Structures are given as structure tokens and as C-alpha cells.
KOLROTOR-379980 format. One record per residue (C-alpha): residue in three letters; x, y, z. Coordinates in steps of 0.5 Angstrom, whole numbers, plus 500, padded with zeros to 3 digits. Layout:
N
alaXYZ;...
//
This chain:
436
met349493449;ser342496449;asp342498442;leu342491440;lys335490442;thr333495438;thr337494432;pro333492426;arg334485423;ser335484416;pro332477414;trp335477407;lys342478410;thr342473415;ala339468410;ile345470405;leu350469410;ala347463414;gly346460407;met353460405;ala354454409;ser350451403;tyr355454398;leu361452402;asp358445403;ala357444396;ala363447393;ala368443398;leu364437396;val365438389;thr372441389;ser374435393;gly372430388;ile375434382;ala381436385;ile383429389;gly380425384;gly382429378;tyr387434378;tyr391431384;ala391424383;ala396423378;pro401428381;leu401425388;gln400418385;leu393417389;ser390410388;ala383409387;gly383406394;thr386412397;ile381417393;gly375413396;ser378413403;leu379421402;leu372423400;gly369418404;leu373420410;gln371427409;thr363425409;leu364421415;ala367427418;phe361431416;ala357426420;ala361427426;gly361435426;ala353435424;leu352431430;phe356435435;gly355442432;gly347441432;arg347440439;leu352445441;gly348450437;asp342448441;arg345449447;phe350455446;gly347459441;arg347459433;arg352465432;thr358462437;ile358455433;phe358457426;thr363462427;phe368457430;ser366452425;leu368457419;met375458422;leu376450422;tyr373450415;ala378455413;val384451416;gly382445413;val382448406;leu389451407;leu391444409;leu388441402;leu391447398;val398446400;ala398439401;ala404435397;gly402428400;pro396424403;ala398426410;leu396433409;leu390431405;tyr387426410;ala388432415;gly384437411;val378433409;val377431416;ala377439418;thr373441412;gly368435414;leu368437421;ala367444420;ile361444415;gly358439418;ala357443425;asp356449421;leu350447416;pro344445421;val346451426;ser346456420;leu339453417;ala336454424;leu338461424;ala336463417;asn329459419;glu328463426;glu330470423;ala325469417;pro318473418;glu312468418;gly310466411;lys317466409;lys321461413;gly320456407;thr323461402;met329463406;val331456407;val330454400;phe334460398;ser340456402;gly339451396;met340456391;leu347458394;trp348450394;leu347450387;ala351457386;gly357453390;ile357448385;val357453379;ala363457382;val367450382;leu365447375;gly366454372;leu373455375;ser374447373;ser372448366;phe375455364;met381456368;gly385452363;val390449368;gln391442369;gly395438374;ile396439381;leu396447380;gly389446378;gly387443384;arg390448388;ile386454385;leu380450386;phe382450394;ala384457394;his377459392;leu374456398;leu379459402;val378466400;val370465400;ala370462407;val374468410;leu370473407;val364470410;leu367469416;leu368476417;leu361478415;arg358473419;leu361477425;thr356482424;leu350478425;arg347477432;glu344471435;ser337468433;ala332472437;glu327466437;trp333461440;ala334466445;ala327467447;ala326459447;arg332458452;arg329463457;ala322460456;ala325453458;gln329456463;ala323459466;arg319453466;thr325448469;thr325453475;ala317452476;asp317445475;ser323440474;glu319435471;ala316439466;ile317436459;glu321442455;phe323439448;ser330441449;arg333435452;val336430447;arg332425450;asp326428448;leu328427441;phe327420442;arg319420444;ala313422440;pro312426436;thr319428434;leu322421434;tyr317420428;ala319426424;leu327424426;ile326417423;ala322420417;thr327426415;gly333422416;leu331416412;tyr329420406;tyr335425406;ala339418407;thr336414401;trp336421396;asn343423398;leu346416396;gly345418389;ala346426389;asn353424393;thr355419388;leu354425383;gly358430387;gln364426389;phe365421384;gly361424378;thr368426375;tyr371419376;leu365415373;trp365420367;thr373419366;ser373411368;leu366409365;ala365413360;lys372415358;gly371422358;glu375428360;val375432366;ala374439363;gln368436358;tyr364433364;ser365440368;gln362444362;leu356439361;thr354439368;leu354447367;ile349446362;gly343444367;leu345449372;pro341455369;val335451369;gly336449376;phe337456378;leu330458375;ala327452378;gly329454385;leu326461384;val320458382;phe320453388;met322459393;arg315462391;val311456392;val314453398;asp310456403;arg304455400;pro299448399;ala302448392;arg308445394;his306438395;ala305438387;trp311441385;phe315436390;ala311430387;phe314433380;gly321433382;thr321426385;ala318423379;leu324427375;ile329424380;val327417379;ile327417372;ala334420372;trp337414376;ala333409372;leu337411365;pro344409367;ala340403371;leu337400365;leu341403359;gly348402362;pro353408364;gly355411358;lys356419356;phe349420354;thr346417361;leu351420365;val349427362;ala342425363;val342423370;met346430372;leu341434368;val334431370;ser336429377;gly339436377;leu332439375;gly328435380;asn332436386;ser330444385;phe323441388;ala325435392;gly331432395;glu336437399;ser331443398;ile325440401;tyr329436407;lys332443409;val325445410;trp322439413;ser328439418;gln326446420;glu318445421;leu318439424;phe322440430;pro321445436;thr326451437;leu331448442;leu331441438;arg332444431;ala339444430;thr340437434;ala335434430;gly338437423;gly345435426;val342427427;thr339426421;met345430417;ala350425421;phe346419419;thr346421412;arg353423411;gly355417415;val351412410;ala354416404;gly361416407;leu361409408;ala358408401;ala364412398;leu369408401;gly368403396;thr364407391;pro370407386;ala372399386;phe364397386;ala362402380;leu368399376;gly367391378;his359391379;thr357397374;arg350395373;leu348393380;phe351399383;phe346403379;gly341399380;leu342400388;leu342407387;leu335407383;gly332403389;phe334408394;thr331413390;val325410390;val325409397;ala326416398;ala320417394;val315413398;val318416404;gly317423402;met310422398;val307418403;trp310418410;val312425411;pro306429409;arg302425415;leu307428420;pro305434425;lys309441425;ala312443431;thr309450434;his314456436;gln316456443;pro313462446;glu318467449;glu315466456;pro311460459;ala304461458;asp302456464;pro306458471;ser305451473;gly311449467;ala306445463;pro309443456;glu309448451;ala313445445;glu307440443;thr305439436;thr300442432;gly295438427;lys298441421;ala301437416;ala308438413;leu306438406;
//
């Protein structure tokens, strides 16, 4: 046990294994959309309503998992929560792999949704806390690269494996199961976050000294200034941006086949075209995210996302506009969207509320997306122009929040290992540094 305190930490190893939560999140989202909405639909006789309810329920389960998993990660540590959550993920994927009817599909989407929801805020916090100063944003954005890698892997399998029908869906879920088990085994070699452990000791020491001290570790402290404003801003930004991204992720195949009369494999192949560009753009953002130039790149990405969603809203959802919205928004998301949200969710909240806050905003975002997903197939077919017009409107709201409000929010300071003031005065206040 004594060796644990002297063993060198590897920030990149931690970033990779923690960031695989993003890989598994994106891969589960896209796999469910392709397998349930495409490969499983006809053999299992799944109606549009059943497809919508399955994918929507998965997103709602993610919301519940993030809400409770984030808080448990702040209370009991990062390592414990992301270990158990990945076990549940593997079980859920196995259910989806062997499903022969809606019952196991419902059980599988709930299990995978709960698991990845609990895993993501805790894993992001660990990657941020184990990164050296000046590289924290880089490590967090790297998780976005793994999110992209998850999409590439699934679309690559779907495009080139040459298998149709229910077997195609089973192969995609088998890929998730293999990756989840491998990541679980490797994560067992990781240690607990040193920053979390230090902050926990400091909070306990201050509580002992003064039971009335404000620790910024209790849930109620999340709903007081300045953390409340950060919670509202990041939650609103992520939720409004994610409505468009979630629609493409879960229902892109369905919209392509239903509105543009295309084929599943063709859609996957076209989507793959923009992913190398997105990957290179992500590498660029990793280099600038911890520098002042970040704001200019974020503005550029935001503009691309708005333009992308304006195309189907104004011109209608044909093959050209649906491909364009995938490619243009995909490039923009390298500098905005989920990438920047993840950075903000680490910078704006103190250590012992970081995963809790991330869990709350993720829960809110996925809850909104899950409710929207329940009616997406029917609404997209019955009110097509209004559907894309609303997605454009939400994208504009996200742009305003991200460009105007978030830059005015102060960053949270790091919590010290020991309380600086023996009287128990609060340490986790905020500095005057802006988020962008």
C-alpha cells in the first residue's frame, strides 16, 4: 500500500482510459440508431413508435445515470463509480446483442443508458484532475477525439462488413461488448484521483473545524452563486446544441432512409467522409484549448454549426442537405458543442461538485433529448420543415449562450490539500478568470 503514494502517474494513460467513456457513449448512441432503427427493424417487426421509444428511453436512462453517477463520484470517488458503471454497460450491451424481441431491447437500452450516464461525468473529472496544469483542457478535449473514434468504428463496421439483417446489428453490439470488457480490465490498473482525495480530506478537516463552513461540496452549494449561474449556462448550452447532434446520432439513418430515400450503408459511407477532417480539426483544438485563441476557434465552430442546420431548414431535407449538415456541423463540433462543454464543465465547478454538476447538466441535456426522441420519427415525417426549423432555432440559442454568457462566468479555483484557514473559512470560492 505504501507504494501507491510514490507510483508515478501517467496523465495520458488516465486520459485514454477515462476518455473511453466518450468512445463507448458515442458508439452506443450510433450503434443503437443503426442497429435498432435499421438492421433490427424489419426482422423484429419494430414500428416507428417502438424505435422512437427505445432510443428515447436509452437517452432518458443516460440522464438518470448521469444525475446519480456524478453525485456518487463526488461522494465516493471516481474509480469506484466508473468501474461499476462499465460492468453494467457490458451487461446491457450483451442483452442488446442477444435480443430476439422488444423486451430484451428495452432492458438493454436502459442498462446501457444508465451505465454510460454514470460513467461519463466521473471519467471526465478524473481525466481533468490527473492532467498537469496548462494541459487540462487538452486532456478533456482528447476525450472528444475518442467520441469521434467511437463513431468512426461503428460506421466503418456498418459500411464495410457486408452483412444485412439482424446479424448486422448483432455484430455492431458485439464490438461494443469486446471494447467494454477490455477497457474495464485496463481501468482496474488506474488509481483514484489525487485531486479528489485531497479535496475530500480538506473538506473533512474544515467541517471538523467549523460545522457552518461553506465547503462547496454539498449538493445545496450547487444552487447558490456563483456555481448556480455556471450550472444554468452550461446546461442550457449543452441541451440546445445537443438536440441537433442527438438527432443526427440516433435518427440520422432513419431520416436518410425515410426522407431522402437512401440506403443504410450509403449513409454510413457518406458520414465517414467528414470524420478524418473532424479528427484533424480536433487535433488543432487540442493545441489551442488552453490558450486565449480558444475563443476565436469556438466562434468559428459555432458559425459552422448554425450554417449547417440552416441548410435543411431553408432548403428542405434532401440528400445534399442531409450530407451537408453532417459534414459542416461535424467540423464545427470539433471547436464547439460537446468538446467545449466538457471543458467548461471541468473549469467552472470546484472539485467536490465537479462530477455532480456535470451529471446534472448531462442529465438535463439527455432528458430533453430523450423526450424529443420519443416523437422524433413521427414529427420529422409529419411536420418536416417545422422539425428542421426548430433544430436551427435551438442551435442559435446555443450559439448565443456560448458566445455571450459563458465567457462572463468565473472559473473555480482548485481546492487545496489542507485548509489554509484553521477557522474553516471557505476555500472553494471562484476567481475572476473568464471561462473563455
